[in-house]
C-alpha positions as CSV (number, residue, x, y, z in Angstrom):
1,X,43.7,207.2,79.4
2,X,44.7,203.6,80.1
3,X,45.9,202.7,83.7
4,X,47.2,199.5,85.0
5,X,44.3,199.2,87.3
6,X,41.9,199.8,84.4
7,X,43.6,197.2,82.3
8,X,43.3,194.6,85.0
9,X,39.6,195.3,85.3
10,X,39.1,194.9,81.6
11,X,41.0,191.7,81.3
12,X,39.0,190.3,84.1
13,X,35.8,190.5,82.1
14,X,36.3,190.7,78.3
15,X,32.6,190.2,77.8
16,X,32.3,194.0,78.3
17,X,33.7,194.3,74.7
18,X,30.8,192.4,73.1
19,X,28.5,195.5,72.9
20,X,31.4,197.7,71.6
21,X,32.4,195.2,68.9
22,X,28.8,195.0,67.8
23,X,28.6,198.8,67.4
24,X,31.9,198.7,65.5
25,X,30.6,196.1,63.1
26,X,27.5,198.2,62.4
27,X,29.4,201.3,61.7
28,X,31.9,199.6,59.3
29,X,30.9,199.8,55.7
30,X,32.1,198.3,52.4
31,X,33.0,200.5,49.4
32,X,32.1,199.2,45.9
33,X,30.8,200.2,42.5
34,X,27.7,202.3,42.2
35,X,24.2,200.9,43.0
36,X,23.0,198.9,40.1
37,X,26.4,198.4,38.5
38,X,27.3,194.9,37.2
39,X,30.7,194.9,39.0
40,X,30.2,193.7,42.6
41,X,33.8,193.4,43.7
42,X,34.6,195.2,47.0
43,X,37.1,198.0,46.9
44,X,37.7,198.1,50.6
45,X,36.2,199.3,53.8
46,X,35.3,202.5,55.6
47,X,33.7,203.7,58.9
48,X,30.7,206.0,59.5
49,X,31.9,208.8,61.7
50,X,29.2,211.6,61.3
51,X,25.8,211.8,59.7
52,X,26.3,211.3,56.0
53,X,30.1,210.9,56.3
54,X,32.4,207.9,55.8
55,X,36.1,207.9,56.7
56,X,38.3,205.6,54.6
57,X,41.8,205.4,53.1
58,X,42.4,207.4,50.0
59,X,44.0,204.4,48.3
60,X,40.8,202.4,48.6
61,X,39.3,204.6,45.9
62,X,42.1,203.9,43.5
63,X,42.7,200.7,41.5
64,X,45.9,198.7,42.1
65,X,47.5,200.4,39.1
66,X,46.8,203.8,40.7
67,X,43.9,204.8,38.4
68,X,40.6,206.1,39.8
69,X,38.0,203.4,40.3
70,X,35.2,202.9,37.8
71,X,32.4,205.1,39.0
72,X,29.1,206.2,37.8
73,X,28.2,209.7,36.5
74,X,29.7,212.5,38.6
75,X,32.0,210.0,40.4
76,X,29.1,208.2,42.2
77,X,29.9,204.8,43.8
78,X,28.3,202.6,46.4
79,X,28.6,202.2,50.1
80,X,27.2,199.0,51.7
81,X,25.4,200.4,54.7
82,X,22.5,199.1,56.7
83,X,21.9,196.1,54.5
84,X,21.7,198.1,51.2
85,X,24.0,199.9,48.8
86,X,23.6,203.6,49.0
87,X,25.1,206.2,46.5
88,X,28.1,208.2,47.6
89,X,30.8,210.4,46.3
90,X,34.4,211.3,47.2
91,X,34.4,214.7,48.9
92,X,37.9,215.2,50.5
93,X,41.2,213.5,49.6
94,X,43.9,214.2,52.2
95,X,46.5,212.3,50.1
96,X,46.5,214.9,47.4
97,X,46.8,218.5,48.7
98,X,46.1,221.4,46.4
99,X,49.0,222.4,44.1
100,X,49.4,225.7,45.8
101,X,50.0,223.9,49.1
102,X,53.5,223.0,48.0
103,X,55.4,219.7,48.0
104,X,56.1,219.9,51.8
105,X,52.3,219.9,52.6
106,X,51.2,217.2,55.0
107,X,49.7,214.1,53.2
108,X,47.7,211.4,54.8
109,X,46.2,208.3,53.2
110,X,42.7,209.3,54.2
111,X,39.6,210.3,52.4
112,X,36.1,211.5,53.3
113,X,33.1,210.1,51.4
114,X,29.7,211.8,51.5
115,X,26.5,209.7,51.3
116,X,24.3,211.3,48.7
117,X,21.0,210.3,50.2
118,X,20.3,212.7,53.1
119,X,17.6,210.4,54.5
120,X,20.1,207.6,55.1
121,X,19.9,206.8,58.8
122,X,22.9,205.1,60.2
123,X,25.0,204.8,63.4
124,X,28.4,206.5,63.9
125,X,31.6,205.2,65.4
126,X,33.4,207.2,68.1
127,X,36.7,208.8,66.9
128,X,39.3,209.2,69.6
129,X,40.4,212.7,70.6
130,X,43.8,211.6,71.6
131,X,46.8,209.9,69.9
132,X,47.1,206.2,70.2
133,X,50.3,204.9,71.7
134,X,50.3,201.2,72.8
135,X,47.4,199.0,71.8
136,X,46.8,196.0,74.1
137,X,43.2,195.2,73.4
138,X,42.3,196.0,69.9
139,X,40.5,194.8,66.7
140,X,40.4,195.7,63.1
141,X,37.2,195.6,61.1
142,X,36.4,195.1,57.5
143,X,33.2,196.1,55.7
144,X,30.6,193.7,54.2
145,X,30.9,193.4,50.5
146,X,27.3,192.9,49.4
147,X,23.9,194.4,50.3
148,X,22.4,192.0,52.8
149,X,25.7,190.9,54.2
150,X,25.4,187.5,52.7
151,X,27.7,185.4,50.6
152,X,28.6,185.7,47.0
153,X,31.6,188.0,47.5
154,X,34.6,188.0,45.3
155,X,37.1,186.4,47.6
156,X,40.2,187.3,45.7
157,X,39.3,191.0,45.5
158,X,37.9,191.3,49.0
159,X,40.6,189.4,50.7
160,X,38.3,186.8,52.3
161,X,34.7,186.2,53.0
162,X,32.7,189.2,53.9
163,X,30.8,189.4,57.2
164,X,27.4,190.6,58.2
165,X,28.2,193.7,60.1
166,X,25.1,195.5,58.7
167,X,21.8,195.9,60.3
168,X,20.4,192.7,58.9
169,X,23.2,190.5,60.1
170,X,24.2,192.3,63.3
171,X,22.5,189.9,65.7
172,X,24.3,186.8,64.4
173,X,27.6,188.6,64.2
174,X,27.1,189.8,67.7
175,X,26.6,186.3,69.0
176,X,29.7,185.1,67.2
177,X,31.7,188.0,68.7
178,X,30.5,187.0,72.1
179,X,31.7,183.5,71.6
180,X,35.1,184.8,70.5
181,X,35.4,187.0,73.5
182,X,34.1,184.4,75.9
183,X,36.5,181.7,74.6
184,X,39.4,184.1,74.8
185,X,39.3,184.9,78.5
186,X,42.1,182.4,79.3
187,X,44.3,183.6,76.5
188,X,47.2,186.0,76.6
189,X,46.8,189.5,78.0
190,X,46.4,191.0,74.6
191,X,43.3,190.1,72.6
192,X,45.0,187.7,70.2
193,X,41.9,185.7,69.2
194,X,41.2,186.2,65.5
195,X,38.6,185.5,62.9
196,X,39.1,183.7,59.7
197,X,39.7,186.9,57.8
198,X,42.3,185.4,55.6
199,X,44.6,182.5,54.8
200,X,46.1,182.7,58.3
201,X,43.3,180.4,59.6
202,X,41.8,180.5,63.0
203,X,44.3,182.4,64.9
204,X,47.7,180.7,65.0
205,X,50.9,182.3,63.7
206,X,52.1,180.1,60.9
207,X,55.4,179.2,62.7
208,X,53.6,178.6,65.9
209,X,55.4,181.4,67.7
210,X,54.3,184.8,68.9
211,X,54.8,188.0,67.0
212,X,58.0,188.9,68.8
213,X,59.4,185.4,68.3
214,X,58.4,184.1,71.8
215,X,56.4,180.9,72.0
216,X,52.7,181.6,71.6
217,X,50.6,181.1,74.7
218,X,48.1,178.2,74.6
219,X,44.6,179.4,73.7
220,X,41.1,178.1,73.9
221,X,39.3,177.0,70.7
222,X,38.0,179.9,68.6
223,X,34.9,180.3,66.6
224,X,35.8,182.0,63.3
225,X,34.3,185.4,62.8
226,X,34.4,187.2,59.5
227,X,34.0,190.8,60.2
228,X,37.0,191.5,62.5
229,X,40.4,190.4,63.5
230,X,42.0,190.7,66.9
231,X,45.3,192.6,67.3
232,X,48.1,191.1,69.3
233,X,50.1,194.2,69.8
234,X,50.3,197.8,68.5
235,X,52.5,200.8,68.8
236,X,53.1,204.1,67.1
237,X,56.2,205.3,65.2
238,X,57.0,207.7,62.5
239,X,55.1,205.6,59.9
240,X,51.9,205.6,61.9
241,X,50.3,202.9,63.9
242,X,51.8,199.4,63.6
243,X,50.0,196.3,64.7
244,X,50.4,192.6,64.6
245,X,47.7,189.9,64.4
246,X,47.5,186.1,64.1
247,X,46.2,186.3,60.6
248,X,47.2,188.3,57.6
249,X,45.4,191.6,57.0
250,X,43.8,191.2,53.7
251,X,43.0,194.0,51.2
252,X,39.4,194.1,52.0
253,X,40.1,195.5,55.4
254,X,41.8,198.6,54.0
255,X,40.0,201.7,55.1
256,X,38.2,199.9,58.0
257,X,38.6,201.0,61.6
258,X,41.1,200.0,64.2
259,X,39.3,199.8,67.6
260,X,41.1,200.2,70.9
261,X,38.7,198.3,73.1
262,X,40.3,199.5,76.3
263,X,39.4,203.0,75.4
264,X,36.3,202.1,73.4
265,X,37.4,204.3,70.5
266,X,38.5,204.2,66.8
267,X,42.1,205.1,67.0
268,X,43.2,204.3,63.4
269,X,42.2,203.5,59.8
270,X,43.7,200.3,58.5
271,X,46.1,201.1,55.6
272,X,47.8,197.7,54.8
273,X,50.8,195.7,55.8
274,X,54.6,195.8,55.4
275,X,55.8,193.5,52.6
276,X,58.8,192.4,54.6
277,X,57.6,191.8,58.2
278,X,53.9,191.4,57.6
279,X,53.1,193.9,60.3
280,X,49.9,195.8,59.7
281,X,49.8,199.6,59.3
282,X,47.0,202.0,60.2
283,X,46.7,205.8,59.8
284,X,46.0,207.4,63.2
285,X,42.7,209.2,63.2
286,X,44.5,212.2,64.6
287,X,45.9,212.6,61.1
288,X,42.4,213.9,60.2
289,X,43.5,217.1,61.9
290,X,45.3,218.0,58.7
291,X,41.9,218.2,56.8
292,X,41.6,221.6,55.1
293,X,39.5,223.2,52.4
294,X,42.4,222.5,50.0
295,X,41.5,218.8,50.1
296,X,38.0,219.3,48.7
297,X,37.6,217.4,45.4
298,X,36.6,219.7,42.5
299,X,32.8,219.7,42.2
300,X,32.1,218.1,45.6
301,X,30.0,219.7,48.3
302,X,32.2,220.5,51.2
303,X,31.9,221.4,54.9
304,X,32.8,225.0,54.7
305,X,36.0,227.0,55.4
306,X,37.1,224.8,58.3
307,X,36.0,221.3,57.4
308,X,37.8,219.5,60.3
309,X,36.0,221.6,62.9
310,X,32.7,221.2,61.1
311,X,33.1,217.4,60.8
312,X,34.1,216.8,64.4
313,X,31.3,219.1,65.6
314,X,28.8,216.9,63.7
315,X,30.4,213.8,65.2
316,X,30.3,215.0,68.8
317,X,26.8,216.5,68.6
318,X,25.4,213.3,67.1
319,X,26.8,211.1,69.9
320,X,25.4,213.5,72.6
321,X,22.0,213.5,70.9
322,X,22.0,209.7,71.1
323,X,21.6,210.0,74.8
324,X,18.4,212.2,74.6
325,X,15.7,210.8,76.7
326,X,13.1,211.4,74.0
327,X,14.9,209.3,71.5
328,X,13.5,205.7,71.2
329,X,16.9,204.1,70.5
330,X,18.7,201.0,71.7
331,X,22.1,200.9,73.4
332,X,24.6,203.5,72.0
333,X,28.3,203.6,71.5
334,X,28.5,205.6,74.7
335,X,26.7,202.8,76.6
336,X,29.3,200.4,75.4
337,X,32.1,202.7,76.5
338,X,30.5,203.2,79.9
339,X,30.2,199.4,80.4
340,X,34.0,199.0,79.7
341,X,35.1,202.0,81.9
342,X,32.8,201.3,84.8
343,X,34.6,200.7,88.1
344,X,37.9,202.3,87.1
345,X,37.5,205.1,89.7
346,X,37.8,207.9,87.2
347,X,36.5,211.4,88.1
348,X,36.5,212.5,84.5
349,X,34.6,209.6,82.9
350,X,33.0,208.9,79.5
351,X,29.9,210.8,80.5
352,X,31.8,213.9,81.4
353,X,33.8,213.6,78.2
354,X,30.6,213.1,76.1
355,X,29.0,216.3,77.5
356,X,32.1,218.4,77.4
357,X,32.8,217.6,73.7
358,X,29.2,218.3,72.8
359,X,29.5,221.7,74.5
360,X,32.8,222.4,72.8
361,X,31.3,221.4,69.4
362,X,28.7,224.2,69.8
363,X,31.4,226.8,70.0
364,X,33.1,228.5,67.1
365,X,36.5,227.1,66.0
366,X,39.4,228.8,67.8
367,X,40.7,231.8,65.9
368,X,44.2,230.3,65.9
369,X,45.5,226.8,66.7
370,X,48.1,228.4,68.8
371,X,45.4,229.5,71.2
372,X,44.6,225.8,71.8
373,X,48.3,225.1,72.4
374,X,48.6,227.9,74.8
375,X,45.5,226.8,76.8
376,X,46.9,223.2,77.1
377,X,50.3,224.6,78.0
378,X,48.8,226.7,80.8
379,X,46.8,223.7,82.2
380,X,49.8,221.3,82.1
381,X,52.3,224.0,83.3
382,X,54.5,223.5,80.3
383,X,54.8,227.2,79.5
384,X,55.0,228.2,75.8
385,X,56.6,224.8,74.7
386,X,54.5,223.3,71.9
387,X,53.0,219.8,72.4
388,X,54.1,216.6,70.8
389,X,51.3,216.9,68.2
390,X,49.5,219.7,66.6
391,X,46.2,220.8,68.1
392,X,43.6,222.5,65.9
393,X,40.3,222.6,67.7
394,X,39.1,222.7,71.3
395,X,38.4,219.0,71.0
396,X,42.0,218.3,70.2
397,X,43.0,220.2,73.3
398,X,40.7,218.1,75.4
399,X,42.4,215.0,74.1
400,X,45.9,216.3,75.0
401,X,45.0,216.4,78.7
402,X,45.0,212.6,79.2
403,X,48.4,212.3,80.9
404,X,48.0,209.0,82.8
405,X,47.8,211.0,86.0
406,X,45.7,210.2,89.1
407,X,41.9,210.8,88.7
408,X,41.9,214.0,90.8
409,X,44.7,215.6,88.8
410,X,43.0,214.6,85.6
411,X,39.7,216.1,86.7
412,X,41.4,219.4,87.7
413,X,43.1,219.6,84.3
414,X,39.9,219.2,82.3
415,X,38.0,221.7,84.5
416,X,40.8,224.2,84.1
417,X,41.0,223.8,80.4
418,X,37.2,224.1,79.8
419,X,37.2,227.2,82.0
420,X,39.8,228.8,79.8
421,X,37.9,227.9,76.6
422,X,34.7,229.3,78.0
423,X,36.4,232.6,78.9
424,X,38.3,232.9,75.7
425,X,35.1,232.3,73.6
426,X,33.1,234.8,75.7
427,X,35.8,237.4,75.3
428,X,35.8,237.0,71.5
429,X,32.2,238.1,71.2
430,X,31.8,240.2,74.3
431,X,31.0,243.5,72.4
432,X,29.9,242.0,69.1
433,X,26.3,242.9,68.1
434,X,23.8,240.5,66.5
435,X,22.1,237.3,67.1
436,X,25.0,235.1,66.1
437,X,27.3,236.6,68.7
438,X,24.5,236.4,71.3
439,X,24.2,232.6,70.5
440,X,27.9,232.2,71.0
441,X,27.8,234.0,74.4
442,X,24.9,231.7,75.4
443,X,26.9,228.6,74.5
444,X,30.0,229.9,76.4
445,X,27.8,230.5,79.4
446,X,26.5,226.9,79.2
447,X,30.1,225.6,79.1
448,X,31.0,227.8,82.1
449,X,28.0,226.5,84.1
450,X,29.1,222.9,83.3
451,X,32.6,223.7,84.5
452,X,31.2,225.3,87.7
453,X,29.2,222.1,88.4
454,X,32.3,219.9,87.9
455,X,34.6,222.1,90.0
456,X,32.7,221.8,93.2
457,X,34.7,218.7,94.3
458,X,38.0,220.4,93.8
459,X,40.1,221.6,96.7
460,X,39.8,225.3,97.6
461,X,43.4,226.1,96.4
462,X,42.6,224.5,93.0
463,X,39.4,226.4,92.6
464,X,41.3,229.6,93.2
465,X,43.9,228.6,90.7
466,X,41.4,227.9,88.0
467,X,39.3,231.0,88.7
468,X,41.5,233.9,87.4
469,X,42.0,232.5,83.9
470,X,44.4,234.5,81.7
471,X,42.0,236.3,79.4
472,X,42.1,238.2,76.1
473,X,42.7,241.9,77.0
474,X,41.0,244.6,74.9
475,X,42.8,247.6,76.5
476,X,45.6,248.8,78.7
477,X,44.7,251.5,81.3
478,X,47.2,253.9,82.8
479,X,45.9,255.6,85.9
480,X,47.4,258.7,87.7
481,X,46.1,259.1,91.2
482,X,46.7,262.5,92.9
483,X,47.8,262.4,96.5
484,X,48.5,265.8,98.0
485,X,50.6,268.9,97.5
486,X,54.1,269.1,98.9
487,X,55.4,272.1,100.8
488,X,56.2,273.9,97.5
489,X,52.7,273.4,96.2
490,X,53.5,270.7,93.7
491,X,50.9,267.9,93.3
492,X,52.2,264.4,93.8
493,X,51.0,261.1,92.2
494,X,50.9,257.4,92.4
495,X,50.2,255.4,89.2
496,X,49.2,251.9,88.0
497,X,48.8,249.9,84.8
498,X,45.9,247.5,84.3
499,X,44.6,245.2,81.5
500,X,41.0,245.6,80.7
501,X,38.5,242.9,79.6
502,X,35.3,245.0,79.2
503,X,32.3,245.6,81.5
504,X,34.5,247.1,84.3
505,X,36.7,244.0,84.6
506,X,40.4,244.8,85.1
507,X,43.6,243.1,86.1
508,X,46.3,245.2,87.6
509,X,49.7,244.3,86.1
510,X,52.0,247.1,87.3
511,X,51.8,249.6,90.1
512,X,53.9,252.4,91.7
513,X,52.5,253.1,95.2
514,X,54.4,255.1,97.8
515,X,53.5,257.3,100.7
516,X,55.0,260.4,99.2
517,X,54.2,260.0,95.5
518,X,56.1,261.8,92.7
519,X,55.4,264.8,90.5
520,X,53.2,264.2,87.5
521,X,56.0,264.5,84.9
522,X,58.1,262.0,86.8
523,X,55.2,259.6,87.2
524,X,54.6,259.8,83.4
525,X,58.3,259.1,82.7
526,X,58.2,256.0,85.0
527,X,55.1,254.8,83.1
528,X,56.6,255.4,79.7
529,X,59.8,253.3,80.5
530,X,57.6,250.2,81.0
531,X,54.6,250.9,78.8
532,X,56.0,249.7,75.5
533,X,56.7,246.2,76.7
534,X,53.3,246.1,78.5
535,X,51.5,247.1,75.3
536,X,53.4,244.5,73.3
537,X,52.5,241.7,75.8
538,X,48.8,242.7,75.8
539,X,48.8,242.7,71.9
540,X,50.3,239.2,72.0
541,X,47.6,238.0,74.4
542,X,44.9,239.6,72.4
543,X,45.8,237.6,69.3
544,X,47.7,237.8,66.0
545,X,47.8,241.3,64.6
546,X,45.9,242.8,67.5
547,X,46.6,246.3,68.8
548,X,44.9,246.9,72.2
549,X,43.6,250.3,73.1
550,X,45.5,252.6,75.4
551,X,43.4,254.3,78.0
552,X,44.8,257.1,80.2
553,X,42.9,258.2,83.3
554,X,43.9,261.6,84.6
555,X,42.5,264.0,87.2
556,X,41.2,267.6,86.6
557,X,44.0,269.9,85.6
558,X,45.6,267.2,83.3
559,X,42.9,266.9,80.7
560,X,45.3,268.3,78.2
561,X,47.6,265.2,78.5
562,X,48.5,264.3,74.9
563,X,48.8,260.6,75.4
564,X,48.5,260.0,71.6
565,X,52.0,261.6,71.3
566,X,53.6,259.6,74.0
567,X,56.7,257.7,72.6
568,X,57.3,254.1,73.9
569,X,59.7,251.3,73.0
570,X,58.7,249.7,69.6
571,X,60.1,246.3,70.7
572,X,61.5,244.5,73.7
573,X,65.1,245.1,72.6
574,X,67.3,246.9,75.2
575,X,68.1,249.6,72.6
576,X,64.7,249.6,71.0
577,X,63.6,252.7,69.0
578,X,60.8,254.9,70.4
579,X,57.7,255.5,68.5
580,X,54.5,257.5,69.2
581,X,51.6,255.3,70.2
582,X,48.8,257.4,68.7
583,X,49.2,256.5,65.0
584,X,49.4,252.8,65.6
585,X,46.6,252.2,68.2
586,X,43.5,253.8,69.6
587,X,44.3,256.2,72.5
588,X,41.6,257.7,74.7
589,X,41.5,259.9,77.7
590,X,39.4,259.1,80.7
591,X,38.4,261.2,83.7
592,X,40.1,259.8,86.9
593,X,37.2,261.3,89.0
594,X,34.7,258.8,87.5
595,X,34.7,255.4,89.1
596,X,32.2,252.6,89.7
597,X,29.6,255.0,90.9
598,X,27.6,255.5,87.7
599,X,25.9,258.9,87.6
600,X,22.5,258.7,85.9
601,X,23.2,261.7,83.7
602,X,26.5,260.1,82.5
603,X,24.7,256.8,81.6
604,X,21.8,258.7,79.9
605,X,24.1,260.8,77.8
606,X,26.1,257.7,76.8
607,X,23.0,255.8,75.8
608,X,21.8,258.8,73.8
609,X,25.1,259.0,71.9
610,X,25.0,255.3,71.2
611,X,21.4,255.5,69.8
612,X,21.9,258.8,67.9
613,X,21.6,258.4,64.1
614,X,24.5,260.9,63.7
615,X,26.9,262.9,65.9
616,X,27.1,266.7,65.8
617,X,30.0,268.8,67.1
618,X,29.0,271.2,69.8
619,X,31.4,274.0,69.8
620,X,32.3,275.4,73.2
621,X,34.0,278.8,72.7
622,X,33.9,282.5,73.1
623,X,30.5,282.9,71.4
624,X,27.8,280.8,73.1
625,X,24.2,280.5,71.8
626,X,22.9,283.4,73.9
627,X,25.8,285.7,73.2
628,X,27.1,285.6,76.7
629,X,30.7,286.6,77.3
630,X,33.6,284.1,77.0
631,X,34.1,281.8,80.0
632,X,30.6,282.3,81.4
633,X,30.0,279.2,83.4
634,X,26.2,279.7,83.4
635,X,26.2,280.0,79.6
636,X,28.1,276.7,79.3
637,X,25.7,275.0,81.7
638,X,22.7,276.1,79.7
639,X,24.2,275.1,76.4
640,X,25.2,271.6,77.6
641,X,22.0,270.9,79.5
642,X,19.9,271.5,76.4
643,X,22.2,269.8,73.9
644,X,20.7,267.2,71.5
645,X,21.4,263.5,72.2
646,X,24.0,263.3,69.4
647,X,26.0,266.3,70.6
648,X,29.7,266.0,71.3
649,X,31.6,269.0,72.9
650,X,34.5,270.3,70.9
651,X,37.0,273.0,72.2
652,X,39.9,274.7,70.6
653,X,40.9,276.4,73.9
654,X,43.4,274.8,76.3
655,X,41.7,272.7,78.9
656,X,44.6,272.9,81.4
657,X,43.1,276.0,83.0
658,X,40.7,278.9,82.6
659,X,37.7,278.7,80.3
660,X,38.6,275.4,78.8
661,X,39.1,273.7,82.1
662,X,35.8,275.0,83.4
663,X,34.0,274.0,80.1
664,X,35.2,270.4,80.4
665,X,34.3,270.2,84.1
666,X,30.7,271.3,83.2
667,X,30.5,268.8,80.4
668,X,31.5,266.0,82.7
669,X,29.1,267.2,85.4
670,X,26.2,267.2,82.9
671,X,27.0,263.7,81.9
672,X,28.9,264.0,78.6
673,X,31.0,260.9,78.1
674,X,33.0,262.1,75.1
675,X,34.7,265.3,73.8
676,X,37.4,266.5,71.5
677,X,40.1,269.2,71.9
678,X,43.8,269.7,71.0
679,X,46.4,269.0,73.7
680,X,48.0,272.5,73.0
681,X,44.9,274.6,72.6
682,X,45.1,278.4,72.8
683,X,44.5,280.4,76.0
684,X,42.1,283.3,76.7
685,X,44.7,285.8,75.9
686,X,44.0,285.5,72.2
687,X,40.9,285.1,70.1
688,X,40.1,282.2,67.8
689,X,41.9,282.4,64.4
690,X,42.0,280.5,61.2
691,X,43.6,277.5,62.9
692,X,40.7,277.2,65.2
693,X,38.3,277.3,62.3
694,X,40.2,274.5,60.6
695,X,40.1,272.5,63.8
696,X,36.3,272.8,64.2
697,X,35.8,272.1,60.5
698,X,37.9,268.9,60.8
699,X,35.9,267.8,63.9
700,X,32.6,268.3,62.0
701,X,33.9,266.2,59.1
702,X,35.1,263.5,61.5
703,X,31.7,263.2,63.1
704,X,29.7,263.2,59.9
705,X,29.0,259.6,58.9
706,X,31.1,258.3,61.7
707,X,28.8,255.3,62.3
708,X,28.3,256.1,66.0
709,X,30.2,256.8,69.1
710,X,31.7,253.3,69.2
711,X,33.8,254.0,66.2
712,X,35.3,257.2,67.4
713,X,38.6,255.8,68.9
714,X,39.5,254.1,65.7
715,X,38.5,257.1,63.5
716,X,40.7,259.4,65.6
717,X,43.5,256.9,65.3
718,X,43.3,257.0,61.6
719,X,43.4,260.8,61.7
720,X,46.5,260.7,63.9
721,X,48.1,258.3,61.4
722,X,47.4,260.7,58.5
723,X,48.6,263.7,60.5
724,X,51.9,261.8,61.2
725,X,52.6,261.7,57.4
726,X,54.1,264.9,56.1
727,X,52.2,264.5,52.9
728,X,48.8,264.7,54.6
729,X,48.7,268.5,55.0
730,X,44.9,268.5,55.5
731,X,45.1,266.5,58.7
732,X,47.9,268.3,60.5
733,X,45.3,269.9,62.9
734,X,44.8,266.4,64.4
735,X,48.4,265.7,65.4
736,X,47.8,266.5,69.1
737,X,44.0,265.7,69.1
738,X,42.7,264.4,72.4
739,X,39.7,262.2,72.6
740,X,37.8,262.0,75.9
741,X,36.0,258.7,75.8
742,X,34.4,257.6,79.0
743,X,32.2,254.5,78.7
744,X,30.0,254.2,81.9
745,X,29.4,250.5,81.0
746,X,33.1,249.9,81.4
747,X,34.1,252.1,84.4
748,X,37.7,252.3,85.5
749,X,38.5,250.5,88.8
750,X,39.5,252.0,92.1
751,X,43.2,252.7,91.9
752,X,44.3,251.4,95.3
753,X,42.3,249.0,97.4
754,X,43.0,246.7,100.3
755,X,43.7,244.0,97.7
756,X,46.2,245.4,95.2
757,X,45.5,242.7,92.6
758,X,42.0,243.0,91.1
759,X,41.4,239.9,88.9
760,X,38.7,239.7,86.2
761,X,35.6,237.8,87.2
């Protein structure tokens, strides 16, 4: 996020830091014994990061010999906050994963403390959403040791005199900080003016030289300040964040925040110092991404199954709420950041970030962290290569996009990323019923509208690139389009394969289009050679363990196509085995003659099936309700037109020709969206037999208690899976079962248009 131009602007006026440092002091707390206890020694520091939550180092809550601190009943101790000591309890300990996590589990010297009084009103610091690299303008803070922020601290335990960073002493501390900043304008590029936080005195290295051995630059006189120490340099390595300062980091600062002033963010939690080189250490706040339910302390009240997502959502929503026009509050942390960043020429500034992270905080956590990695990889054009750090939430992905690029490229990256998140979230709940899913769809729409507003300044080619976001498919559609008959009377076809996203939105991914076409069997063989890999890719895009639905659209005369028995490659190996698709995924047949033109009867029948309490099989066969002869079209019309809302046509005849073909045609013309028949039904030359009775009995049992038409594709899949097992003798009738399932609310697209690629909108 830092640029050379931005650093120059900041160094030109360090007074912009005064407001930020004041907020940092107010959010830094001291940890000590429980309220009312006789022991008043400070254990260390912490920082308020969300309503009711303090982040600190885990070792602060342990004595020097490693034992747990003396606490009150149920582990209660005190947090010096807002001029008083409030009760608190350890909730999460990231340094001690659960036993079942194994010895290789990630450990971080971090802990989360919950304030026990829900009425405690306090400010919150801003946690960075990106890893810290080089620190050039930074401070470390330590908490005040006593309620009231006055004197009387135990100097040996606290590592120096405590300051008045609380509400009661904030004004005086703020004036002192302003003097420090004002007096340091002529000093070195890095903020090397320090307070009297320890034996190091008022800011000089003990040998009179800089941290790297170079002569220290001359500096103006400094007013000692108790609550924070300036950092001369900082960098990240395998051990975490390292930093140097002109004074020793004393024990009382452990658990306090490390503030990067140039970004206006908490980037680390002070851990201690090396014994040999006296360089300070801090745990990067990004290590908090390792927080999981296994870190919950027994008996503590937690944040749910995904505590990291819940915690950061509380954090981001609190900061956004602080800008509410109806809140009678003073300057906020955001205001301080805005003052620091003003004039840097950024198109994605702190105000855009604040609103974006609030919108992301209102969305459910991503179903898999790999989804975040994939979204970031798509935006940054790095393919499937993982990033340099793990990303767990949408917020983490946002932080990964600061690449030090020019303002326009940076804006484009954020807009693209948020567009992907909005689409993925909407896809997750597109067809999910209930108020909770509806609320998620509403929040995804709000994010999409925010993206649209920010995208208006992008160039046309960038808006086009961001538009067709790779989405989560729910089905793969194979379409066969009849062209004409050749001289020998054979019907010829073109075909295509599309990915479906619901509500009539499709993306064509494969197509075979020629002037002459090919016979149906040849077209089918061409499709099958490619279909296995296409289904596997769609499964991968849909998410871990997903199996997308296969939909096959055929014209009249091919309604007997047994797509559930099609065999496709089981992997992407060149010599992969072939397996039938029907037992492993839902397979449905669609009428190629139904397109975007939604017939009212079709929609009415679909809505009736969806609303019906139960479905009933409507047998179409030799004996109709009025005793008419087999194949009577008029009898079929009368039967279907007067059928109940929950009726579903079922035939044991072949639908390739004759009576069965006529019956299906009438069912479609009267609006029926679903039906069942075997791919190899019998012809009119023989009457129904015991096999037909078994078929119709099985269909009746299938529909009884099915739970509605929406569950039919999966129920039929389960039947096919049972029929594929030799031991399941009672289901053998379903081996070649065909399910017509034509949803008018998700119509198939035109096969060939002037624009061969139809992208989802």
